[in-house]
N, C-alpha and C positions, 0 to 999 in steps of 0.2 A: 867484581860489579863494577861496570863502567861508572866514570864519574859524569857527574850532569853538567853541561854547558851551563855557563853561568854570564849572564849579561848585564846592561847599567839597569834595566829595570828591578834586577833581584837586588841592587845595592842602592835604589834611590827611592822618593817619595815625593809627591807634588805636596806643596804647602801654599799655604795664601800667598805667599809672597814670590814661590817661584818653584825650585827643585832642590829639595837636601840630597847631598850625596854622601855615604858614609864609607872612608879612606881610609887608609893605613900609608902614613908617611915613611918613606925610607931614605934618612938624609945621607948627605955628602954620598950620592952616587954620580959615577963617572958619566953617566948617559941620562937627562931626566926625560919624564914623560909617565903617561898611565903603563902600565906594564903588567897588567892581568887582575885575577882576581884572587882573595883569599876565601876560598868556599867556607871553610871553618868559620872562619869571625864574618861572614857576609861583607866583605869589605872591597874596594876598588884599590889595589895596590898604586901607589905614585911616588916615582922615585925624584927626589931632588937634590941639586948640587950644593945646596946650603947648608950649613950645620946646623942643628939644635938648640941654636944660642939665639938669646935677643929676639925671636919671633922671626928669625931669617927665614927658616924652612916655612913657616907658615905663611909669609908673605909670598913665597916662589910659587908656594901650592894655589893659593889665592889667584897670583896671577895667571897659573898655567889656565886654571880654569876659565878665567876672563879671557884669554886667548883661544881656548878652546870654544866657547860660547857665543863670544863678542858682548855677553852681560857680567854686570858687578858681581863678584863674587866675595864670599867673605867666609873664616872659620868662624862656625858657631858655638862650637863645642869641643871639647880635648885639646885645648890650646897647649897644655903643658904635657901630651901624650901623643902616641906616634897614631892611637886611633883616634879620629877626628871626624866631625861632621862639617862639611862645606855647604853652604847655601848659595844657591844661585839665582840670582833675582830676575824675573822677567816672564814670561810667556812660556809655561810649562813645557806645552809641545815644542815650541821651537827649541829651547835646551834641549832638551831630550832626543830631538832630532839632529841637533849640533854634536851633542855627547856620543851618537853611536855612531856617527862618521869620524871619530877622533878614537875610537875607544876599541 
């Protein structure tokens, strides 16, 4: 059976503040950036160079989403886990369009 194609709409949802995206952070990566989807956990895989200590990986993930969308981003759940939710604040349609172009 072929695998179903997963996209940003499968791992995100609009909120009153903007868009929440479920991610799985992979710290200490040599090449940072979005790296596909974990279909089983329904999360976007995000690789970061920073180690998972003192919130460094969280800050790098927040900065990555801010750079991709041009909007303020914040880890809103999963601060000590690899599985997190990042909220991107602003117009949901503009945020989704920006994310689709980067992922």
